[in-house]
KOLMAR-116940 format. One record per atom (N, C-alpha, C): residue number from 1; residue in one letter; chain; atom name; x, y, z. Coordinates in pm, 1 decimal. Layout:
N
NUM,a,A,CA,X,Y,Z
...
This chain:
70
1,x,A,N,-11846.7,1278.2,1217.4
1,x,A,CA,-11887.9,1152.3,1151.2
1,x,A,C,-12022.4,1093.6,1148.9
2,x,A,N,-12077.2,1183.3,1232.3
2,x,A,CA,-12238.4,1136.3,1263.5
2,x,A,C,-12284.0,1219.1,1234.4
3,x,A,N,-12254.8,1335.0,1180.1
3,x,A,CA,-12364.1,1427.7,1086.9
3,x,A,C,-12313.9,1409.0,963.8
4,x,A,N,-12211.6,1374.1,888.3
4,x,A,CA,-12191.1,1283.9,742.4
4,x,A,C,-12328.1,1170.1,745.1
5,x,A,N,-12299.8,1049.8,835.2
5,x,A,CA,-12375.3,979.1,806.9
5,x,A,C,-12552.9,1008.6,796.9
6,x,A,N,-12568.0,1105.2,907.5
6,x,A,CA,-12703.9,1121.3,888.9
6,x,A,C,-12769.0,1207.5,761.3
7,x,A,N,-12657.1,1307.1,727.8
7,x,A,CA,-12730.5,1346.0,651.3
7,x,A,C,-12677.0,1300.2,485.1
8,x,A,N,-12567.7,1213.8,489.7
8,x,A,CA,-12590.3,1190.9,377.5
8,x,A,C,-12577.2,1013.1,348.7
9,x,A,N,-12593.4,998.9,443.8
9,x,A,CA,-12654.3,842.2,433.5
9,x,A,C,-12805.4,750.1,484.9
10,x,A,N,-12902.8,904.2,552.8
10,x,A,CA,-12959.8,889.2,561.6
10,x,A,C,-13012.7,820.2,691.1
11,x,A,N,-12900.2,800.5,759.4
11,x,A,CA,-12909.9,721.2,899.8
11,x,A,C,-13030.9,788.0,1037.9
12,x,A,N,-13077.8,690.7,1087.6
12,x,A,CA,-13125.6,799.1,1201.6
12,x,A,C,-13046.1,880.9,1306.8
13,x,A,N,-12967.1,788.3,1313.9
13,x,A,CA,-12820.5,860.9,1422.4
13,x,A,C,-12707.6,757.1,1345.8
14,x,A,N,-12573.8,868.6,1362.0
14,x,A,CA,-12451.2,837.3,1334.2
14,x,A,C,-12360.6,679.9,1398.4
15,x,A,N,-12269.1,672.1,1352.0
15,x,A,CA,-12198.6,555.8,1429.1
15,x,A,C,-12173.8,572.9,1596.4
16,x,A,N,-12126.9,700.9,1596.9
16,x,A,CA,-12071.4,708.3,1732.7
16,x,A,C,-12186.9,715.8,1785.6
17,x,A,N,-12290.6,751.9,1822.5
17,x,A,CA,-12414.0,743.6,1910.2
17,x,A,C,-12472.3,660.3,1917.4
18,x,A,N,-12472.3,567.3,1835.1
18,x,A,CA,-12519.7,433.0,1822.4
18,x,A,C,-12388.0,352.5,1900.5
19,x,A,N,-12264.4,370.8,1877.2
19,x,A,CA,-12242.2,332.6,2008.4
19,x,A,C,-12188.5,324.0,2129.8
20,x,A,N,-12252.8,496.1,2137.2
20,x,A,CA,-12270.5,530.4,2327.9
20,x,A,C,-12427.9,449.4,2334.4
21,x,A,N,-12491.7,475.0,2290.8
21,x,A,CA,-12594.4,426.2,2327.0
21,x,A,C,-12614.5,266.7,2354.3
22,x,A,N,-12534.4,193.6,2296.5
22,x,A,CA,-12526.3,-7.3,2300.7
22,x,A,C,-12396.8,-47.0,2403.4
23,x,A,N,-12320.2,97.8,2433.4
23,x,A,CA,-12201.9,94.8,2546.2
23,x,A,C,-12098.1,31.0,2484.4
24,x,A,N,-11981.6,128.0,2491.9
24,x,A,CA,-11872.0,75.1,2449.9
24,x,A,C,-11798.2,-3.2,2510.2
25,x,A,N,-11847.7,-67.6,2677.2
25,x,A,CA,-11742.0,-155.5,2743.0
25,x,A,C,-11834.2,-270.9,2658.4
26,x,A,N,-11974.7,-316.8,2608.1
26,x,A,CA,-12027.3,-373.8,2502.8
26,x,A,C,-11939.9,-440.3,2365.6
27,x,A,N,-11907.1,-314.8,2313.0
27,x,A,CA,-11888.1,-317.3,2149.2
27,x,A,C,-11735.7,-386.9,2189.0
28,x,A,N,-11673.7,-364.7,2323.7
28,x,A,CA,-11528.2,-362.2,2309.0
28,x,A,C,-11515.5,-551.2,2328.5
29,x,A,N,-11578.6,-552.7,2446.5
29,x,A,CA,-11566.8,-685.1,2444.4
29,x,A,C,-11609.2,-758.3,2339.3
30,x,A,N,-11673.7,-789.2,2311.9
30,x,A,CA,-11707.5,-868.1,2150.2
30,x,A,C,-11618.3,-827.6,2027.1
31,x,A,N,-11541.8,-715.7,2033.2
31,x,A,CA,-11442.8,-686.9,1942.4
31,x,A,C,-11296.0,-787.1,2004.3
32,x,A,N,-11306.1,-815.6,2093.7
32,x,A,CA,-11173.5,-880.0,2167.9
32,x,A,C,-11255.7,-1027.3,2149.6
33,x,A,N,-11350.6,-1057.2,2140.4
33,x,A,CA,-11380.7,-1182.8,2142.2
33,x,A,C,-11376.4,-1267.4,2022.9
34,x,A,N,-11383.3,-1153.6,1926.5
34,x,A,CA,-11371.6,-1158.9,1740.3
34,x,A,C,-11208.3,-1224.2,1727.4
35,x,A,N,-11151.5,-1118.0,1782.0
35,x,A,CA,-11064.4,-1107.9,1754.3
35,x,A,C,-10998.6,-1222.3,1801.4
36,x,A,N,-10997.9,-1299.2,1903.8
36,x,A,CA,-10982.2,-1427.9,1967.6
36,x,A,C,-11018.9,-1509.2,1891.8
37,x,A,N,-11146.5,-1522.8,1847.7
37,x,A,CA,-11222.0,-1645.3,1806.0
37,x,A,C,-11188.1,-1663.5,1602.3
38,x,A,N,-11185.3,-1576.2,1597.9
38,x,A,CA,-11147.9,-1586.8,1425.2
38,x,A,C,-10952.0,-1567.7,1397.9
39,x,A,N,-10896.7,-1508.0,1457.9
39,x,A,CA,-10746.6,-1520.4,1498.7
39,x,A,C,-10703.7,-1427.4,1404.7
40,x,A,N,-10821.5,-1270.1,1388.8
40,x,A,CA,-10795.7,-1190.4,1261.0
40,x,A,C,-10790.1,-1047.4,1314.5
41,x,A,N,-10678.9,-1010.9,1308.1
41,x,A,CA,-10643.7,-850.1,1348.0
41,x,A,C,-10722.3,-753.4,1305.0
42,x,A,N,-10809.0,-758.9,1232.1
42,x,A,CA,-10877.0,-660.9,1215.7
42,x,A,C,-11017.5,-652.7,1277.7
43,x,A,N,-11034.3,-737.2,1382.3
43,x,A,CA,-11109.3,-645.4,1506.0
43,x,A,C,-11074.4,-633.7,1613.8
44,x,A,N,-10933.3,-632.5,1592.2
44,x,A,CA,-10871.1,-573.0,1755.1
44,x,A,C,-10911.8,-429.5,1753.4
45,x,A,N,-10952.3,-394.8,1872.7
45,x,A,CA,-11010.9,-286.6,1920.7
45,x,A,C,-10849.5,-195.8,1918.6
46,x,A,N,-10877.2,-99.2,1842.7
46,x,A,CA,-10809.3,32.1,1849.0
46,x,A,C,-10758.7,92.0,2016.8
47,x,A,N,-10625.1,109.1,1989.8
47,x,A,CA,-10570.8,168.6,2098.4
47,x,A,C,-10647.9,322.9,2181.4
48,x,A,N,-10675.5,411.5,2076.7
48,x,A,CA,-10741.0,495.2,2129.5
48,x,A,C,-10901.7,451.4,2254.4
49,x,A,N,-10933.8,338.5,2175.4
49,x,A,CA,-11087.7,311.5,2205.5
49,x,A,C,-11057.2,239.6,2321.3
50,x,A,N,-10895.8,173.4,2317.3
50,x,A,CA,-10895.1,82.1,2488.1
50,x,A,C,-10884.4,204.8,2577.3
51,x,A,N,-10810.2,314.4,2580.3
51,x,A,CA,-10766.5,407.2,2663.7
51,x,A,C,-10917.4,489.5,2718.8
52,x,A,N,-11046.5,488.7,2619.9
52,x,A,CA,-11144.9,557.9,2698.4
52,x,A,C,-11228.7,400.9,2783.2
53,x,A,N,-11175.9,283.9,2710.5
53,x,A,CA,-11294.1,217.0,2845.4
53,x,A,C,-11179.0,156.7,2972.3
54,x,A,N,-11052.6,188.8,2912.0
54,x,A,CA,-10967.0,155.8,3039.4
54,x,A,C,-10997.0,348.1,3175.9
55,x,A,N,-11073.7,429.8,3081.7
55,x,A,CA,-11071.8,588.2,3118.6
55,x,A,C,-11237.3,574.5,3200.8
56,x,A,N,-11265.2,472.3,3143.7
56,x,A,CA,-11438.8,437.6,3201.3
56,x,A,C,-11574.1,499.4,3123.8
57,x,A,N,-11511.2,566.6,2972.9
57,x,A,CA,-11642.0,562.4,2931.6
57,x,A,C,-11700.7,520.4,2821.9
58,x,A,N,-11813.6,508.5,2919.5
58,x,A,CA,-11909.8,313.2,2896.0
58,x,A,C,-11969.9,396.7,2744.2
59,x,A,N,-11978.2,533.8,2712.4
59,x,A,CA,-12079.1,572.8,2660.4
59,x,A,C,-12233.0,665.7,2746.0
60,x,A,N,-12346.4,622.2,2736.7
60,x,A,CA,-12451.1,628.6,2789.6
60,x,A,C,-12478.8,664.1,2984.3
61,x,A,N,-12473.2,520.1,2939.1
61,x,A,CA,-12424.2,460.3,3115.2
61,x,A,C,-12328.3,492.8,3157.6
62,x,A,N,-12209.7,574.0,3145.7
62,x,A,CA,-12111.8,633.6,3243.5
62,x,A,C,-12117.3,785.1,3290.5
63,x,A,N,-12233.3,823.8,3145.5
63,x,A,CA,-12239.5,1017.9,3127.1
63,x,A,C,-12143.4,1023.4,3022.5
64,x,A,N,-12039.1,933.6,2923.0
64,x,A,CA,-11924.9,949.6,2903.4
64,x,A,C,-11879.2,873.3,2816.9
65,x,A,N,-11890.3,932.5,2596.3
65,x,A,CA,-11827.7,797.3,2583.2
65,x,A,C,-11756.3,883.0,2483.8
66,x,A,N,-11810.5,859.4,2283.3
66,x,A,CA,-11776.4,1049.7,2244.2
66,x,A,C,-11865.0,1126.9,2242.3
67,x,A,N,-11989.9,1180.0,2332.1
67,x,A,CA,-12059.0,1248.4,2375.8
67,x,A,C,-12073.6,1231.1,2502.3
68,x,A,N,-12064.1,1326.5,2608.0
68,x,A,CA,-12073.0,1324.1,2683.2
68,x,A,C,-12242.0,1386.8,2739.7
69,x,A,N,-12269.2,1297.8,2815.7
69,x,A,CA,-12416.1,1322.3,2873.9
69,x,A,C,-12410.1,1357.6,3023.5
70,x,A,N,-12498.7,1466.7,3084.2
70,x,A,CA,-12591.2,1460.2,3169.6
70,x,A,C,-12676.3,1406.5,3236.7
């Protein structure tokens, strides 16, 4: 996904890289707030994403997200 978006859309970083940089826990929290505020399930985090958060995979700050960081 990231390679396609960088090459095809000219983005400097792909959406998954950006999510890791911003913090998956922050994005998850915001999605839950949008879902609750707007009463619209299109904002509901995917169960796979919920599992990442429960596993402590928060992106760069935890060393693991969509990518692994040393």
